VOPAGU-2260 file (C-alpha; in pm, 1 decimal, decimal comma):
REM VOPAGU-2260
SITE   aa  ch    i         X         Y         Z
SITE  MET   A    0    2333,3    1603,2     -69,0
SITE  LEU   A    1    2141,2    1663,2    -448,0
SITE  ALA   A    2    1887,7    1408,9    -278,3
SITE  LEU   A    3    1829,3    1671,1      35,5
SITE  ARG   A    4    1866,6    1961,0    -133,3
SITE  LEU   A    5    1597,8    1908,4    -365,0
SITE  GLY   A    6    1393,9    1723,2     -58,7
SITE  ARG   A    7    1373,0    2066,5      98,3
SITE  ARG   A    8    1194,6    2242,8    -157,7
SITE  THR   A    9     913,0    1943,9    -265,2
SITE  HIS   A   10     583,8    2001,3    -181,3
SITE  LEU   A   11     421,8    2039,1     158,8
SITE  MET   A   12     204,8    1712,7     103,8
SITE  ALA   A   13     547,5    1521,1     -30,1
SITE  GLN   A   14     726,0    1575,6     295,5
SITE  LEU   A   15     414,3    1495,5     480,0
SITE  ARG   A   16     430,2    1125,2     257,8
SITE  ARG   A   17     810,3    1104,5     377,8
SITE  LEU   A   18     717,5    1170,3     714,5
SITE  LEU   A   19     451,8     895,0     731,7
SITE  VAL   A   20     729,6     668,6     578,1
SITE  ALA   A   21     968,8     740,8     875,6
SITE  ALA   A   22     665,6     673,6    1127,1
SITE  ALA   A   23     608,1     331,9     981,5
SITE  SER   A   24     975,0     242,4     972,1
SITE  ALA   A   25     976,1     350,8    1321,1
SITE  GLY   A   26     674,0     144,8    1414,6
SITE  VAL   A   27     837,5    -159,4    1244,9
SITE  GLY   A   28    1239,6     -99,9    1383,0
SITE  PHE   A   29    1011,8     -77,2    1705,7
SITE  LEU   A   30     825,1    -422,9    1660,7
SITE  LEU   A   31    1176,9    -581,2    1551,1
SITE  LEU   A   32    1352,7    -462,2    1859,9
SITE  CYS   A   33    1070,1    -571,3    2084,8
SITE  THR   A   34    1113,1    -945,2    1937,8
SITE  LEU   A   35    1459,0    -913,0    2012,7
SITE  GLY   A   36    1398,4    -789,4    2378,8
SITE  TRP   A   37    1201,3   -1103,9    2431,5
SITE  ALA   A   38    1398,5   -1358,2    2286,2
SITE  MET   A   39    1674,3   -1254,6    2501,0
SITE  GLY   A   40    1439,6   -1342,8    2813,6
SITE  HIS   A   41    1227,7   -1613,1    2624,6
SITE  PRO   A   42    1449,4   -1789,6    2335,0
SITE  ALA   A   43    1171,9   -2017,4    2255,6
SITE  GLY   A   44     927,6   -1821,5    2124,0
SITE  SER   A   45    1148,9   -1536,4    1943,0
SITE  THR   A   46    1094,7   -1728,4    1603,6
SITE  VAL   A   47     733,6   -1712,8    1613,7
SITE  ARG   A   48     728,4   -1361,1    1709,8
SITE  LEU   A   49     963,7   -1257,9    1397,3
SITE  LEU   A   50     775,5   -1424,3    1179,8
SITE  TRP   A   51     470,0   -1229,4    1240,1
SITE  CYS   A   52     656,2    -925,7    1197,7
SITE  LEU   A   53     659,1    -996,9     853,0
SITE  ILE   A   54     318,4    -844,2     752,2
SITE  PRO   A   55     338,2    -512,0     884,7
SITE  LEU   A   56     743,8    -500,4     734,5
SITE  ALA   A   57     588,0    -567,9     392,7
SITE  ALA   A   58     315,4    -343,4     417,3
SITE  THR   A   59     579,7    -102,6     509,3
SITE  VAL   A   60     790,8    -125,1     222,5
SITE  GLN   A   61     475,4    -149,2     -16,7
SITE  PHE   A   62     383,9     197,8     113,3
SITE  ALA   A   63     721,8     347,2      76,9
SITE  VAL   A   64     757,7     239,5    -260,7
SITE  ALA   A   65     437,9     371,1    -368,9
SITE  VAL   A   66     542,4     718,2    -193,5
SITE  ALA   A   67     874,3     703,9    -408,6
SITE  ARG   A   68     645,4     640,6    -727,9
SITE  ALA   A   69     458,8     980,6    -641,1
SITE  ASP   A   70     776,6    1176,3    -561,3
SITE  PRO   A   71     786,2    1477,9    -811,1
SITE  ILE   A   72    1194,0    1446,5    -768,5
SITE  LEU   A   73    1086,5    1178,4   -1083,5
SITE  ARG   A   74     893,1    1426,6   -1273,2
SITE  PRO   A   75    1062,4    1539,2   -1600,9
SITE  ARG   A   76    1192,3    1870,1   -1592,9
SITE  ALA   A   77    1343,4    2079,5   -1833,3
SITE  GLY   A   78    1735,3    2072,8   -1867,7
SITE  LEU   A   79    1766,0    1826,4   -1597,0
SITE  SER   A   80    1956,1    1538,8   -1856,7
SITE  ALA   A   81    2194,4    1800,9   -1973,8
SITE  VAL   A   82    2295,8    1821,3   -1608,5
SITE  GLY   A   83    2316,2    1441,5   -1565,3
SITE  LEU   A   84    2005,1    1454,9   -1392,5
SITE  GLY   A   85    1843,7    1134,5   -1673,5
SITE  PRO   A   86    1624,8     881,7   -1559,6
SITE  ALA   A   87    1882,8     645,7   -1399,9
SITE  ARG   A   88    2001,5     954,3   -1166,9
SITE  LEU   A   89    1642,7    1042,6   -1042,2
SITE  THR   A   90    1577,0     686,7    -949,7
SITE  ALA   A   91    1913,1     703,0    -770,4
SITE  LEU   A   92    1806,8     983,2    -533,4
SITE  ALA   A   93    1432,3     877,2    -555,6
SITE  ALA   A   94    1589,6     558,6    -326,8
SITE  THR   A   95    1829,8     802,5    -135,4
SITE  SER   A   96    1497,9     969,2     -25,4
SITE  THR   A   97    1380,6     662,4      78,1
SITE  ALA   A   98    1661,6     504,0     241,0
SITE  VAL   A   99    1741,2     863,0     447,8
SITE  SER   A  100    1331,3     859,4     563,0
SITE  CYS   A  101    1345,3     487,7     676,7
SITE  ALA   A  102    1660,0     531,5     890,5
SITE  LEU   A  103    1531,2     818,0    1056,2
SITE  GLY   A  104    1234,1     584,1    1156,7
SITE  SER   A  105    1511,7     337,6    1254,6
SITE  ALA   A  106    1696,3     548,2    1480,4
SITE  LEU   A  107    1398,8     694,6    1618,7
SITE  ALA   A  108    1244,8     322,8    1712,6
SITE  LEU   A  109    1578,6     300,2    1881,5
SITE  LEU   A  110    1555,2     594,3    2083,0
SITE  PHE   A  111    1220,9     477,3    2200,8
SITE  PHE   A  112    1300,4     129,5    2273,4
SITE  LEU   A  113    1598,6     218,3    2502,5
SITE  HIS   A  114    1431,5     439,7    2644,2
SITE  LEU   A  115    1142,9     198,0    2766,9
SITE  ARG   A  116    1457,2     -26,0    2886,4
SITE  GLY   A  117    1581,2     233,8    3092,8
SITE  ASP   A  118    1889,1     302,3    2895,6
SITE  LEU   A  119    1808,4     647,8    2871,1
SITE  THR   A  120    1658,9     840,9    3136,2
SITE  GLY   A  121    1505,2    1187,4    3185,0
SITE  MET   A  122    1152,4    1133,1    2996,6
SITE  PRO   A  123     793,8     958,6    3100,8
SITE  PHE   A  124     772,4     596,4    3101,9
SITE  ASP   A  125    1149,6     548,5    3185,4
SITE  GLY   A  126    1230,7     171,1    3220,6
SITE  GLU   A  127     835,8     116,7    3196,5
SITE  ALA   A  128     893,5    -229,6    2978,9
SITE  ALA   A  129    1242,1    -289,2    3118,1
SITE  LYS   A  130    1133,0    -669,5    3280,8
SITE  LEU   A  131     974,4    -731,0    2921,7
SITE  LEU   A  132    1291,7    -621,4    2729,2
SITE  ALA   A  133    1552,0    -813,3    2940,0
SITE  ALA   A  134    1671,1    -462,3    3070,8
SITE  ASP   A  135    1960,6    -662,0    3285,5
SITE  GLN   A  136    2093,2    -794,4    2979,8
SITE  PRO   A  137    2348,2    -611,3    2770,8
SITE  LEU   A  138    2195,2    -572,2    2428,9
SITE  PRO   A  139    2409,9    -748,5    2119,3
SITE  LEU   A  140    2474,8    -473,5    1913,4
SITE  GLY   A  141    2487,2    -676,4    1573,2
SITE  ALA   A  142    2199,7    -791,0    1638,9
SITE  VAL   A  143    2081,9    -431,4    1686,6
SITE  LEU   A  144    2217,4    -266,1    1434,8
SITE  THR   A  145    2100,9    -613,8    1141,3
SITE  LEU   A  146    1754,4    -512,8    1275,6
SITE  LEU   A  147    1738,3    -192,8    1233,5
SITE  ALA   A  148    1899,2    -192,3     868,7
SITE  VAL   A  149    1636,8    -454,9     740,9
SITE  VAL   A  150    1388,2    -154,7     690,1
SITE  PRO   A  151    1582,9      50,4     519,3
SITE  VAL   A  152    1762,2    -220,1     290,3
SITE  LEU   A  153    1435,8    -369,0     176,5
SITE  ALA   A  154    1248,5     -11,1     118,2
SITE  THR   A  155    1559,8     116,1     -62,5
SITE  ALA   A  156    1594,5    -193,9    -298,8
SITE  ALA   A  157    1226,8    -265,8    -372,9
SITE  THR   A  158    1201,8     117,7    -447,6
SITE  ALA   A  159    1518,2     125,1    -711,8
SITE  LEU   A  160    1347,8    -209,6    -856,6
SITE  ALA   A  161    1008,2     -73,1    -910,4
SITE  LEU   A  162    1113,5     239,3   -1060,4
SITE  ARG   A  163    1383,8     114,5   -1258,5
SITE  SER   A  164    1127,1    -171,0   -1392,7
SITE  ARG   A  165     882,1      78,5   -1514,0
SITE  GLY   A  166    1145,0     227,4   -1753,6
SITE  GLY   A  167    1025,1     607,0   -1673,6
SITE  ALA   A  168     742,8     518,3   -1912,3
SITE  ASP   A  169     463,6     709,9   -1663,0
SITE  ARG   A  170     694,4     937,1   -1464,5
SITE  GLY   A  171     586,3    1227,0   -1573,9
SITE  PRO   A  172     194,6    1337,1   -1665,2
SITE  VAL   A  173      77,1    1099,8   -1976,8
SITE  ARG   A  174    -146,3    1172,3   -2219,6
SITE  GLU   A  175    -431,6     911,7   -2195,1
SITE  PRO   A  176    -686,7     912,4   -2441,8
SITE  VAL   A  177   -1026,0     984,5   -2290,7
SITE  PRO   A  178   -1371,3    1020,6   -2438,7
SITE  GLY   A  179   -1441,6    1454,3   -2534,9
SITE  ALA   A  180   -1070,0    1532,7   -2605,1
SITE  GLY   A  181   -1048,3    1558,8   -2957,4
SITE  GLN   A  182    -757,7    1609,6   -3223,3
SITE  GLU   A  183    -887,2    1948,9   -3300,7
SITE  PRO   A  184    -841,0    2256,4   -3112,6
SITE  VAL   A  185   -1166,1    2439,0   -2988,8
SITE  GLY   A  186   -1172,7    2667,0   -3205,5
SITE  GLU   A  187   -1178,3    2452,7   -3474,2
SITE  SER   A  188   -1406,1    2135,2   -3330,6
SITE  GLY   A  189   -1629,3    2366,5   -3216,4
SITE  ALA   A  190   -1658,4    2189,8   -2899,1
SITE  GLY   A  191   -1777,1    2448,4   -2599,0
SITE  PRO   A  192   -1975,4    2409,5   -2291,1
SITE  GLY   A  193   -2288,9    2272,6   -2455,1
SITE  THR   A  194   -2126,4    2068,7   -2605,9
SITE  ASP   A  195   -2193,3    1663,3   -2584,9
SITE  LEU   A  196   -1853,3    1555,5   -2521,4
SITE  ALA   A  197   -1947,1    1203,1   -2585,2
SITE  SER   A  198   -1996,5    1296,5   -2993,4
SITE  ALA   A  199   -1724,3    1573,3   -2987,0
SITE  ALA   A  200   -1406,2    1362,0   -3069,2
SITE  PRO   A  201   -1429,8     953,2   -3159,6
SITE  VAL   A  202   -1434,1     729,1   -2907,2
SITE  PRO   A  203   -1112,3     565,5   -2796,4
SITE  HIS   A  204    -966,6     205,9   -2771,1
SITE  PRO   A  205    -999,2     158,0   -2442,7
SITE  ALA   A  206    -682,5      24,8   -2243,8
SITE  PRO   A  207    -603,2    -350,1   -2257,4
SITE  ALA   A  208    -652,5    -598,7   -1946,5
SITE  PRO   A  209    -408,4    -627,0   -1753,1
SITE  GLY   A  210    -280,4   -1007,7   -1663,4
SITE  GLY   A  211    -319,0   -1194,4   -1301,7
SITE  LEU   A  212    -664,3   -1210,0   -1288,6
SITE  PRO   A  213    -682,6   -1596,0   -1307,5
SITE  TRP   A  214    -363,6   -1635,9   -1143,6
SITE  GLY   A  215    -505,6   -1451,9    -806,8
SITE  VAL   A  216    -801,2   -1609,7    -827,6
SITE  ALA   A  217    -669,0   -1949,7    -809,9
SITE  LEU   A  218    -372,9   -1808,3    -605,5
SITE  THR   A  219    -698,6   -1660,8    -369,8
SITE  ALA   A  220    -898,2   -2004,0    -363,3
SITE  ALA   A  221    -603,8   -2205,9    -280,6
SITE  GLY   A  222    -503,6   -1969,6      14,3
SITE  LEU   A  223    -883,0   -2034,7     178,9
SITE  ALA   A  224    -854,1   -2383,7      83,9
SITE  VAL   A  225    -467,1   -2395,6     306,6
SITE  GLU   A  226    -661,8   -2219,1     610,6
SITE  THR   A  227    -970,4   -2461,4     617,9
SITE  TYR   A  228    -692,8   -2768,1     615,4
SITE  ALA   A  229    -482,5   -2599,5     866,6
SITE  SER   A  230    -740,7   -2487,8    1097,8
SITE  ARG   A  231    -790,9   -2855,1    1185,6
SITE  GLY   A  232    -428,7   -2890,4    1320,2
SITE  GLY   A  233    -374,4   -2897,5    1730,6
SITE  ALA   A  234    -212,6   -2694,7    1950,0
SITE  ASP   A  235     103,5   -2860,6    1851,6
SITE  SER   A  236     124,4   -2607,2    1529,9
SITE  ALA   A  237       1,2   -2310,2    1651,8
SITE  LEU   A  238     150,7   -1979,8    1568,0
SITE  PRO   A  239      38,3   -1718,6    1807,9
SITE  LEU   A  240      16,2   -1384,8    1785,5
SITE  PRO   A  241     265,2   -1130,4    2044,2
SITE  GLY   A  242     -12,9   -1034,0    2207,3
SITE  HIS   A  243    -127,2   -1371,5    2382,8
SITE  PHE   A  244    -323,4   -1484,8    2090,7
SITE  GLY   A  245    -309,8   -1844,2    2091,4
SITE  GLY   A  246    -440,2   -2105,1    1896,0
SITE  SER   A  247    -364,6   -1988,9    1524,2
SITE  PRO   A  248    -160,6   -2290,3    1353,8
SITE  ALA   A  249      85,9   -2170,7    1068,1
SITE  GLY   A  250    -101,2   -2268,6     803,6
SITE  VAL   A  251    -346,1   -2023,1     892,6
SITE  LEU   A  252    -113,7   -1801,1     822,9
SITE  ALA   A  253      52,8   -1948,8     512,7
SITE  GLY   A  254    -315,4   -1953,5     389,5
SITE  TRP   A  255    -388,3   -1615,6     459,0
SITE  SER   A  256     -72,8   -1518,2     289,9
SITE  MET   A  257    -153,3   -1647,9      27,8
SITE  THR   A  258    -524,8   -1503,1       8,5
SITE  ALA   A  259    -318,8   -1157,7      -0,6
SITE  LEU   A  260    -114,7   -1269,9    -257,6
SITE  GLY   A  261    -355,4   -1392,7    -488,5
SITE  LEU   A  262    -599,9   -1029,8    -392,8
SITE  ALA   A  263    -320,8    -827,2    -494,9
SITE  LEU   A  264    -241,9   -1031,2    -843,2
SITE  ALA   A  265    -605,1   -1029,7    -900,8
SITE  GLY   A  266    -692,1    -644,5    -804,3
SITE  PRO   A  267    -557,2    -475,4   -1145,9
SITE  GLY   A  268    -785,2    -717,0   -1339,9
SITE  ILE   A  269   -1087,0    -680,1   -1102,3
SITE  THR   A  270   -1047,4    -291,5   -1116,7
SITE  HIS   A  271   -1042,7    -335,1   -1488,4
SITE  LEU   A  272   -1345,8    -519,5   -1472,5
SITE  CYS   A  273   -1514,7    -213,6   -1286,2
SITE  GLY   A  274   -1398,3      -5,6   -1546,5
SITE  TRP   A  275   -1524,9    -208,7   -1792,0
SITE  LEU   A  276   -1922,5    -218,8   -1613,3
SITE  LEU   A  277   -1921,3     122,7   -1645,0
SITE  GLN   A  278   -1943,5     142,3   -1964,8
SITE  ILE   A  279   -2220,0    -145,9   -2083,8
SITE  LEU   A  280   -2579,6     -69,0   -2176,9
SITE  ARG   A  281   -2499,0     295,2   -2391,8
SITE  PRO   A  282   -2274,6     494,2   -2197,6
SITE  GLY   A  283   -2321,9     842,1   -2165,6
SITE  ALA   A  284   -2018,6    1082,7   -2120,1
SITE  ILE   A  285   -1973,7    1056,3   -1725,0
SITE  ARG   A  286   -1931,9     675,4   -1766,3
SITE  LEU   A  287   -1742,9     621,2   -2056,8
SITE  LEU   A  288   -1488,6     862,4   -1936,8
SITE  ALA   A  289   -1534,7     722,6   -1580,9
SITE  GLY   A  290   -1477,9     384,5   -1681,0
SITE  ARG   A  291   -1201,6     465,2   -1947,7
SITE  THR   A  292   -1014,5     600,4   -1693,7
SITE  LEU   A  293   -1034,2     297,8   -1478,6
SITE  MET   A  294    -938,4      91,1   -1721,6
SITE  ALA   A  295    -634,7     304,5   -1796,7
SITE  GLU   A  296    -538,0     322,4   -1418,1
SITE  ALA   A  297    -613,6     -61,0   -1352,6
SITE  ARG   A  298    -234,0    -147,7   -1266,3
SITE  ARG   A  299    -166,1     144,1   -1062,2
SITE  ILE   A  300    -439,0     125,7    -821,4
SITE  GLY   A  301    -570,4    -228,4    -844,3
SITE  ARG   A  302    -315,8    -398,4    -672,8
SITE  PRO   A  303    -277,8    -153,6    -338,5
SITE  LEU   A  304    -664,5    -212,9    -388,1
SITE  GLY   A  305    -641,3    -581,6    -362,8
SITE  VAL   A  306    -411,2    -591,2     -82,3
SITE  LEU   A  307    -655,6    -336,6      94,2
SITE  CYS   A  308    -905,8    -600,2      37,1
SITE  ALA   A  309    -687,6    -866,2     199,0
SITE  VAL   A  310    -609,6    -706,6     513,6
SITE  LEU   A  311    -986,0    -564,6     569,3
SITE  SER   A  312   -1104,9    -928,9     514,9
SITE  GLY   A  313    -789,2   -1043,6     748,9
SITE  VAL   A  314    -954,4    -797,5    1014,4
SITE  LEU   A  315   -1312,7    -889,4     982,4
SITE  ALA   A  316   -1215,2   -1253,6     990,5
SITE  ALA   A  317   -1073,7   -1229,5    1319,2
SITE  ASN   A  318   -1318,4   -1009,4    1460,3
SITE  SER   A  319   -1612,3   -1256,8    1387,4
SITE  LEU   A  320   -1448,8   -1508,4    1594,9
SITE  TYR   A  321   -1499,0   -1300,7    1921,9
SITE  GLY   A  322   -1828,7   -1187,6    2067,5
SITE  PRO   A  323   -1877,9    -793,1    2189,0
SITE  GLY   A  324   -1866,0    -947,0    2566,0
SITE  ASP   A  325   -1530,5   -1173,9    2499,8
SITE  GLU   A  326   -1166,7   -1058,5    2650,5
SITE  ARG   A  327    -977,3    -998,7    2358,7
SITE  PRO   A  328    -649,1   -1143,1    2354,7
SITE  PHE   A  329    -470,1    -837,3    2171,3
SITE  GLY   A  330    -152,6    -714,9    2339,0
SITE  PRO   A  331       5,7    -390,0    2267,8
SITE  LEU   A  332     223,0    -495,6    1967,1
SITE  THR   A  333     -25,2    -697,2    1829,5
SITE  ALA   A  334    -257,2    -371,7    1834,8
SITE  LEU   A  335      79,8    -153,8    1730,1
SITE  GLY   A  336     130,7    -456,9    1423,8
SITE  ALA   A  337    -227,7    -447,3    1313,9
SITE  ALA   A  338    -259,0     -18,2    1316,6
SITE  LEU   A  339      85,4     -46,1    1114,4
SITE  VAL   A  340     -38,5    -293,6     879,3
SITE  ILE   A  341    -384,2    -112,4     846,9
SITE  GLY   A  342    -238,0     224,6     797,7
SITE  CYS   A  343      61,0     155,2     554,2
SITE  THR   A  344    -232,5     -15,5     309,3
SITE  ALA   A  345    -477,8     233,4     336,3
SITE  ALA   A  346    -187,5     524,4     266,4
SITE  THR   A  347     -57,6     287,5      33,5
SITE  LEU   A  348    -398,3     327,1    -192,7
SITE  LEU   A  349    -443,5     687,3    -131,3
SITE  THR   A  350    -112,5     795,3    -241,7
SITE  ALA   A  351    -110,2     556,7    -520,3
SITE  THR   A  352    -466,4     755,2    -612,5
SITE  LEU   A  353    -304,1    1079,9    -610,1
SITE  GLU   A  354     -41,5     930,6    -841,4
SITE  ALA   A  355    -326,6     887,7   -1101,9
SITE  ARG   A  356    -441,4    1223,6   -1049,8
SITE  GLN   A  357    -136,2    1387,6   -1126,7
SITE  VAL   A  358     -62,1    1168,1   -1438,4
SITE  ARG   A  359    -406,9    1245,3   -1585,2
SITE  ALA   A  360    -378,2    1598,8   -1509,2
SITE  SER   A  361    -308,0    1673,1   -1870,2
SITE  THR   A  362    -644,5    1509,4   -2019,3
SITE  THR   A  363    -867,4    1729,7   -1746,4
SITE  ARG   A  364    -685,6    1983,1   -1920,1
SITE  THR   A  365    -764,1    1895,5   -2249,5
SITE  LEU   A  366   -1139,6    1830,7   -2131,2
SITE  ARG   A  367   -1181,4    2177,2   -2027,0
SITE  LEU   A  368   -1011,5    2307,2   -2317,8
SITE  ALA   A  369   -1287,0    2139,9   -2509,4
SITE  GLY   A  370   -1571,9    2270,7   -2338,2
SITE  ALA   A  371   -1609,1    2056,4   -2050,6
SITE  PRO   A  372   -1814,5    2179,4   -1717,1
SITE  ALA   A  373   -1605,9    2164,8   -1387,9
SITE  ALA   A  374   -1861,2    1919,5   -1268,2
SITE  LEU   A  375   -1796,2    1623,5   -1483,1
SITE  VAL   A  376   -1436,0    1555,3   -1387,3
SITE  ARG   A  377   -1618,7    1576,2   -1050,6
SITE  THR   A  378   -1902,4    1347,0   -1110,8
SITE  ALA   A  379   -1690,0    1096,5   -1301,5
SITE  ALA   A  380   -1443,8    1057,2    -988,5
SITE  ALA   A  381   -1786,2    1009,0    -759,3
SITE  VAL   A  382   -1872,8     730,5   -1032,1
SITE  ARG   A  383   -1550,6     593,2   -1040,8
SITE  ALA   A  384   -1503,2     556,5    -633,9
SITE  THR   A  385   -1880,7     427,4    -616,2
SITE  THR   A  386   -1830,3     177,3    -882,4
SITE  VAL   A  387   -1510,6      48,4    -705,3
SITE  LEU   A  388   -1657,2      39,4    -345,1
SITE  ALA   A  389   -1977,8    -165,4    -459,2
SITE  VAL   A  390   -1722,7    -431,8    -638,3
SITE  PHE   A  391   -1496,1    -454,2    -384,4
SITE  THR   A  392   -1669,2    -409,5     -94,8
SITE  PRO   A  393   -1891,5    -768,9     -92,0
SITE  LEU   A  394   -1571,0    -938,2    -251,6
SITE  THR   A  395   -1365,3    -813,8      96,7
SITE  TRP   A  396   -1689,6    -953,1     297,9
SITE  ALA   A  397   -1692,9   -1254,0      89,9
SITE  VAL   A  398   -1323,3   -1316,2     172,4
SITE  ALA   A  399   -1325,7   -1250,9     566,6
SITE  SER   A  400   -1698,1   -1511,7     573,7
SITE  LEU   A  401   -1519,5   -1750,8     420,0
SITE  ALA   A  402   -1187,0   -1744,0     604,8
SITE  ALA   A  403   -1430,5   -1726,0     925,2
SITE  ILE   A  404   -1559,7   -2080,2     882,3
SITE  PRO   A  405   -1261,3   -2259,5     954,1
SITE  LEU   A  406   -1155,5   -2073,0    1217,7
SITE  SER   A  407   -1482,7   -2007,1    1403,7
SITE  GLY   A  408   -1522,3   -2420,8    1380,5
């Protein structure tokens, strides 16, 4: 009840993010139920379809964790510890909020699934997929409840683990060292609107580079090699997509999964490298501010950037196999799964970016107290975004091209 009361008083954007988590949970739950309906009429291909549901499931869980990390419930407030709302209790409240959102989505998925089967009437599209979803057979209650509980259980467990592992270190606004934020007050240091921020204070030490970049590069290369080797297999090892996408060996899916994991591991290191590149060759105040900010936020936004890079490279690789006049073998379930994966990864990156903005809010206030113009922060943000795009866009294209070569051959 406390989680619901706090949730009702949160900001509109936080409520919108929770609704998006519920929508993603509904989409994955519907895919799982459709897999069950297909298995009731075609038991031979049920395992293949269930395996393909793991990709949107992982993207949804990642999005739910990102939303929980940015939840205003986790912000420390004065007096909460005195009433028993310490870090552990706040983590439990955030996990409960995630469970409620995902459970709502699973309930909506069940209603829509029963509606398409024809079990619920009175609305448009009654029983439109009755034959496909084996409406002539009774649904196994245990299997339905188990599949609907997958997303809430995994998302709640992942949220609790992620919030517990960070130990409350970054739950509230953290004063990160940035150039131009001096130790002395504005009146004593003499920093004003016309002061050069690069000389207003000593240059702070940059954030340490996150680990995982060598392992991520090695895993990405290994995944591309596995895709190349597996693409030589015949039709006996095919792992078709649910929408009649045939001829994709199981090893190709395993190789792409390794590539995605490698890019996720390498993402923080690449983001930290972007910040370092901004500061070479005598940087000014804007490049120094943008670079140090990227280096400080590399762990927070780097992993979502790597995952989005992997997803977009997979989409580009799959799209390059067909010409504009070819008949697309994508069915509605494949389109739903692809929309879930792309939407959840993009929303995860956006949520992580908003969380990083909240964390550096105190730094922005310090810069303005030091006399920094408002355009400085906006220009630094534009420089950060441009640098990230300049590095990750060719990386995405390169991975997509290398992945498409064995598939097209």
